[in-house]
Each structure stands twice: as C-alpha cells, then as structure tokens.
C-alpha distance (Angstrom), angle and dihedral (degrees) to the residues before:
residue distance angle dihedral
M1 . . .
D2 3.80 . .
K3 3.79 128.0 .
V4 3.82 94.9 -92.9
Q5 3.79 92.7 52.0
K6 3.79 90.9 48.5
I7 3.80 88.5 54.1
I8 3.80 90.5 49.4
L9 3.80 91.4 48.6
I10 3.80 93.1 49.9
S11 3.81 90.9 45.4
I12 3.81 94.0 51.9
I13 3.79 92.8 47.1
S14 3.82 90.7 47.0
V15 3.82 93.0 49.9
S16 3.79 90.0 48.5
A17 3.81 92.2 49.3
I18 3.81 92.8 48.3
S19 3.81 89.6 47.4
W20 3.80 90.2 53.8
I21 3.81 89.7 52.6
F22 3.80 91.3 51.7
S23 3.81 89.8 46.7
L24 3.80 89.7 55.9
I25 3.81 92.3 56.3
Q26 3.80 98.9 37.3
P27 3.82 118.6 124.5
D28 3.80 121.4 -103.4
M29 3.79 103.8 -87.4
M30 3.80 96.8 -169.6
E31 3.80 95.2 84.1
A32 3.79 95.2 35.7
M33 3.79 91.4 55.3
M34 3.80 95.1 56.7
T35 3.80 85.6 93.7
L36 3.79 134.6 28.6
N37 3.78 93.4 -118.6
P38 3.86 107.4 165.7
I39 3.81 94.8 -128.2
A40 3.80 93.1 45.1
T41 3.81 89.5 47.0
L42 3.80 91.8 51.9
I43 3.80 90.9 49.0
F44 3.77 89.9 49.7
I45 3.83 93.7 49.9
L46 3.80 91.3 51.1
S47 3.79 92.0 45.2
W48 3.80 92.9 47.0
T49 3.81 93.7 47.5
I50 3.81 91.5 49.5
G51 3.79 88.8 48.8
M52 3.80 91.6 51.6
A53 3.80 90.8 51.1
A54 3.80 89.4 51.2
M55 3.80 94.2 48.6
M56 3.80 103.5 35.9
F57 3.81 107.5 33.5
P58 3.84 96.7 75.4
A59 3.82 90.4 52.7
I60 3.83 94.9 51.0
I61 3.81 97.1 49.4
P62 3.86 93.7 104.6
M63 3.82 90.8 50.8
I64 3.81 93.4 50.5
L65 3.80 93.6 45.8
L66 3.81 92.7 51.2
Y67 3.80 91.8 47.3
N68 3.78 90.0 50.4
K69 3.79 90.5 48.6
L70 3.80 92.8 51.1
I71 3.78 95.6 50.0
S72 3.83 90.0 42.6
K73 3.78 87.2 57.2
S74 3.79 88.7 51.2
I75 3.80 90.9 53.5
G76 3.79 90.5 48.6
D77 3.80 91.2 51.4
S78 3.79 90.1 51.8
H79 3.83 91.0 60.3
N80 3.80 100.4 42.6
N81 3.75 138.3 24.8
H82 3.80 99.3 -141.4
D83 3.78 127.9 89.4
S84 3.77 119.0 -100.4
D85 3.79 127.1 -145.4
Y86 3.77 89.1 -95.0
D87 3.79 104.8 61.8
T88 3.77 113.6 -166.5
S89 3.78 90.8 -155.1
S90 3.79 89.8 62.4
V91 3.80 89.1 57.0
L92 3.78 101.6 43.6
G93 3.78 101.6 27.0
N94 3.78 109.6 -141.8
F95 3.79 94.2 1.7
R96 3.82 95.2 94.7
H97 3.79 93.1 108.7
K98 3.79 89.0 63.1
F99 3.79 90.1 61.0
D100 3.77 96.0 42.9
T101 3.79 109.2 124.9
S102 3.76 96.8 151.3
K103 3.81 86.4 127.6
P104 3.77 102.9 66.1
Q105 3.79 93.3 -179.3
K106 3.76 126.0 70.3
N107 3.79 121.5 178.6
G108 3.80 89.5 -12.2
R109 3.79 94.7 -54.1
F110 3.78 132.3 103.5
S111 3.82 114.4 -113.4
F112 3.79 117.0 -115.7
I113 3.80 92.1 -117.3
S114 3.81 91.2 63.2
L115 3.80 92.8 61.1
P116 3.83 117.2 99.0
F117 3.82 93.7 -122.9
G118 3.81 93.8 46.3
L119 3.80 95.8 90.8
P120 3.85 99.9 57.6
I121 3.81 91.9 40.8
K122 3.80 92.2 51.5
T123 3.80 91.9 47.1
A124 3.81 90.6 48.7
A125 3.81 90.3 48.6
F126 3.81 90.9 52.4
I127 3.82 90.6 52.0
G128 3.80 92.7 41.6
T129 3.80 97.1 57.4
Y130 3.80 89.3 44.0
L131 3.80 89.6 55.8
L132 3.82 90.7 43.7
V133 3.82 89.8 63.5
W134 3.80 90.2 57.3
T135 3.81 92.8 44.6
L136 3.82 91.4 54.7
T137 3.79 89.1 46.0
G138 3.80 89.2 56.2
V139 3.81 91.3 50.5
F140 3.82 90.0 50.8
L141 3.80 92.3 50.0
L142 3.81 89.8 46.8
V143 3.81 92.2 55.3
I144 3.82 92.1 47.3
W145 3.81 90.3 47.1
S146 3.80 92.6 51.1
I147 3.81 92.8 48.0
M148 3.79 92.0 48.6
M149 3.81 95.2 47.4
N150 3.80 96.7 43.0
S151 3.79 102.8 40.1
L152 3.80 113.2 11.5
L153 3.79 115.8 29.2
V154 3.80 95.5 43.0
T155 3.80 88.7 71.9
Y156 3.80 91.8 59.1
S157 3.79 135.0 64.1
S158 3.79 126.2 -103.4
R159 3.80 87.5 -106.9
D160 3.80 89.4 59.8
I161 3.81 89.2 52.6
E162 3.80 89.7 52.3
I163 3.80 88.8 54.7
V164 3.81 91.2 50.0
A165 3.80 90.2 50.1
G166 3.80 89.9 49.7
I167 3.80 90.5 51.9
M168 3.81 89.7 50.8
L169 3.80 90.0 52.6
L170 3.81 91.4 48.2
I171 3.82 92.5 50.4
S172 3.80 90.8 46.9
G173 3.79 90.8 50.9
I174 3.81 93.6 49.8
Y175 3.81 90.8 49.0
Q176 3.81 90.1 59.0
F177 3.83 87.5 70.5
S178 3.82 96.3 46.6
S179 3.80 126.2 113.0
L180 3.83 90.7 -123.0
K181 3.81 89.8 57.8
R182 3.82 90.9 50.8
K183 3.80 92.1 47.8
C184 3.81 95.2 49.1
L185 3.80 92.2 43.5
G186 3.81 90.3 50.0
Y187 3.81 91.3 58.1
C188 3.81 92.4 42.9
E189 3.81 97.1 49.9
S190 3.83 93.7 42.6
P191 3.83 111.9 53.2
L192 3.81 90.0 -178.5
A193 3.81 91.8 56.7
F194 3.80 89.7 48.7
F195 3.80 94.8 53.2
M196 3.80 92.0 42.9
K197 3.81 86.3 57.9
R198 3.79 103.0 35.3
W199 3.80 108.7 25.7
K200 3.82 107.2 139.5
G201 3.79 102.2 173.8
N202 3.79 137.0 -86.2
K203 3.79 101.0 -73.4
L204 3.78 123.9 113.4
R205 3.79 91.0 -112.4
S206 3.80 89.4 52.6
G207 3.80 90.6 53.5
L208 3.80 90.0 52.2
T209 3.80 90.6 50.6
M210 3.80 94.1 48.0
G211 3.79 91.1 48.0
L212 3.79 88.1 53.3
Y213 3.80 91.8 50.4
H214 3.79 90.9 48.2
G215 3.80 90.4 51.0
L216 3.81 91.2 51.0
Y217 3.81 92.9 49.3
C218 3.79 89.0 47.8
L219 3.80 90.1 49.3
G220 3.79 90.2 50.7
C221 3.79 88.8 51.0
C222 3.81 99.8 44.8
W223 3.81 109.4 25.0
P224 3.84 94.6 108.5
Y225 3.81 90.6 63.4
F226 3.77 92.9 54.6
L227 3.78 94.5 41.5
L228 3.78 86.0 58.9
M229 3.80 88.7 57.2
I230 3.80 84.6 77.8
A231 3.78 92.3 56.3
L232 3.80 97.6 38.6
G233 3.79 101.6 38.0
W234 3.79 134.3 -73.0
M235 3.81 111.5 -82.0
N236 3.80 93.4 -18.0
I237 3.80 104.1 178.8
F238 3.82 93.9 -137.5
W239 3.80 93.9 54.2
M240 3.80 90.9 41.6
G241 3.80 90.0 56.5
L242 3.80 93.8 44.8
F243 3.80 95.0 48.3
A244 3.81 92.0 42.9
G245 3.81 88.9 55.6
I246 3.82 91.5 49.5
I247 3.80 92.4 47.9
F248 3.82 91.8 48.2
A249 3.82 91.7 50.5
E250 3.81 91.9 47.4
K251 3.79 94.7 52.1
I252 3.79 103.0 34.9
W253 3.80 100.0 41.4
S254 3.80 115.5 73.4
K255 3.82 88.4 -138.5
G256 3.79 92.9 50.6
I257 3.80 91.2 131.4
Y258 3.81 88.1 73.2
V259 3.80 90.1 55.9
S260 3.80 87.9 50.9
K261 3.80 93.2 51.1
A262 3.79 93.6 45.7
T263 3.80 89.4 51.2
G264 3.79 89.8 48.8
I265 3.80 91.5 54.7
V266 3.81 91.2 50.7
F267 3.82 91.0 48.6
M268 3.79 92.1 51.5
I269 3.80 94.0 47.9
I270 3.81 93.5 49.1
G271 3.81 90.8 43.8
I272 3.80 92.6 53.7
L273 3.81 91.6 46.5
A274 3.81 90.5 49.3
M275 3.80 91.8 51.7
M276 3.82 89.5 49.4
G277 3.80 90.5 50.6
T278 3.80 93.5 -118.7
V279 3.81 94.0 120.6
S280 3.80 132.5 24.9
I281 3.79 120.3 -140.0
M282 3.80 100.3 171.7
P283 3.82 112.6 116.2
E284 3.81 114.4 -119.2
N285 3.79 94.0 -122.0
M286 3.79 90.9 49.9
G287 3.79 90.5 56.0
S288 3.80 92.3 51.0
L289 3.79 91.9 46.2
Y290 3.79 89.5 48.6
E291 3.81 91.7 53.8
M292 3.83 90.4 44.1
E293 3.79 91.1 53.6
K294 3.81 91.6 49.6
M295 3.82 89.9 50.4
N296 3.80 90.8 49.7
M297 3.77 91.3 51.2
S298 3.79 90.9 46.0
N299 3.81 91.4 50.9
S300 3.77 89.9 46.9
N301 3.80 90.7 53.5
H302 3.82 90.8 48.3
D303 3.79 90.2 50.7
K304 3.79 89.8 51.8
E305 3.80 91.0 49.1
D306 3.81 91.2 48.4
G307 3.78 89.2 49.1
V308 3.80 91.4 52.9
I309 3.82 90.9 48.7
D310 3.84 91.7 49.6
N311 3.80 91.7 48.7
T312 3.80 90.9 49.4
M313 3.82 91.8 50.0
N314 3.81 91.4 48.5
M315 3.78 91.5 50.4
N316 3.81 91.5 50.3
M317 3.81 91.9 48.9
N318 3.80 91.5 49.6
M319 3.80 91.4 49.5
N320 3.82 91.9 50.6
M321 3.81 91.9 49.5
N322 3.78 91.8 48.9
M323 3.81 90.8 50.3
K324 3.84 91.7 51.1
M325 3.79 92.3 48.5
S326 3.75 91.6 49.8
K327 3.81 90.0 53.7
C-alpha cells in the first residue's frame, strides 16, 4: 500500500468515524418525518446521508483502494512507456488497452487524467456518485413513509402495522436467498470482478458512471436492511450498528454469502413471530406517534363536522330572517 492509498484509507475511516459521532447526536427523525416539511426533509436527507457514510464506507474500502490503484497506474503509464511493478494487464487480463493513456495529448490538449489533481478528484467522484445512490434511496423511502403514515396506516390498528412489519421482515429474509442477492453481493465483495464487468475507462465521467454502478449493486445487495429501518425506527443507532456489522461481514469476508443466509433465516423467524403476535417489533415512539396521528385526524374530522353543522345552522337562520322580512 503506497502513501496515497494510506491517505485514502485514513480519510475514509475518519469520515466514517465522524459520521458515527453525528449519527449519535442526530435528532429523532420519526416525528419530523410525519410530514414532508421542506426543512424537516432537508434535515432528514443530511442525516440519512451521514448515516450511510458511517455504515457503508468501511465495507467499500477495498473497492475504493483498487479503483485508486487502477487509475494511478493509468497516470503512471501516461508519464512513461515502461511497465511498472504493478501491471494493470495482470489484474484485468486483456483489458490493458482500456487503461492505456500512454498518449497524454488528444487533439492538442492534455487529458484530465494527466493533471496532478486528477487522481483525488476522480476518486472523490467515484465515492460521490456511490453515496448519491444511497441519498436518493433515502428520499424515496421518506416519501413512501410519509404517504403510509399520513394516508394509509392511520386507518388501521397498531396490530395491523405489526403484521405489515412482519411481512417486510419475511420478504427481506427470503430475498437473502435469491439469485439477485448473490449476484450483487458477488460484485460488492470482489472489487476485481466488479471492474472486470464495469470498467468504463479512466476519465472523470467514467469514474462517475462506475461509482453509480457500484452504488446500484450495493443497493441490490443491502436494500432489505434499510427497508427494515421503516419498521424498526428511522436511523436508530442500535439497528444502524447491527446492520453495518452485517454489511461489513458480507462484503469483506469471502464467505459473506453465509452471513447473508444466516441473517435471512433470522429475519424470517422474527417476521413470522411478529405476524403471529408472539413478538413486538414496533418502536415505542412509533406507536405514540401513530396514536397521535390518528387523534389529529380524528380531531380534524370533528372540526369538519362541526363546521358543516355551523354552516347549516347559519343557513337556516338566514332563511328564517328572510322569510320574516318578506312577510
């Protein structure tokens, strides 16, 4: 590991550690997310993105280091014509021509990769689009959550919500055994396999595209954990830590598929027990917010009924007065 990669490693770990600290002191998002208030939504997006950095960055360290190494090799090739100790062709087989930047000029201009600041910007772009996928995922879950809490779930009892949460756990557990899960996990736990499949070149735009692909594979691998955030509590620090540990084990360990399957079995068992009413998985604050929302809707309906009654009484009074005046 060279000096640049050590800096990258320390930076990623530091960002993750700082993100965990911010996650510990973040406000309770359960109540704020009952509505799509712009300020509350912005706070949620920032909180969610910080949480994703805390949870996901340790697990993607091997991917980032390999990407950095590959584009570093490209920069080295652009300044000399001899092979270095780290031969890109030995990593990606017959893909060497995709890394070839031995001609630093194109149409009379220097390529971006040949500039001294190109490497950190490209690495940051790769990480940035990866994180963007998770940010947009959080926004999607937020919208679904708001719709469910404000229009659907308020018409049902807390027991019905427990059943829905149990179904979510059961679906998440079954997905852990699916071929799509195995495929996405295979690309996430093997950076070499990912770049063999999705290498797009050494331009900045290519780095953005590959970061996007990596984010999508990671989403396909880990979405059940974040779907369960709805059932178990938005950005609850305990569940964040537990799921982060599972994700890290899945992606770093070569036998991560066994961690995935074991987790799937646990999800299915808890889901079935929740549907049977044997265990309760609804957070305490979610239950109180649920009852509060039902009371608000009930009061709103009473206000509407009172308003209709008042309007009817006013109309009757006006009609009586008009009849007397006409007499």
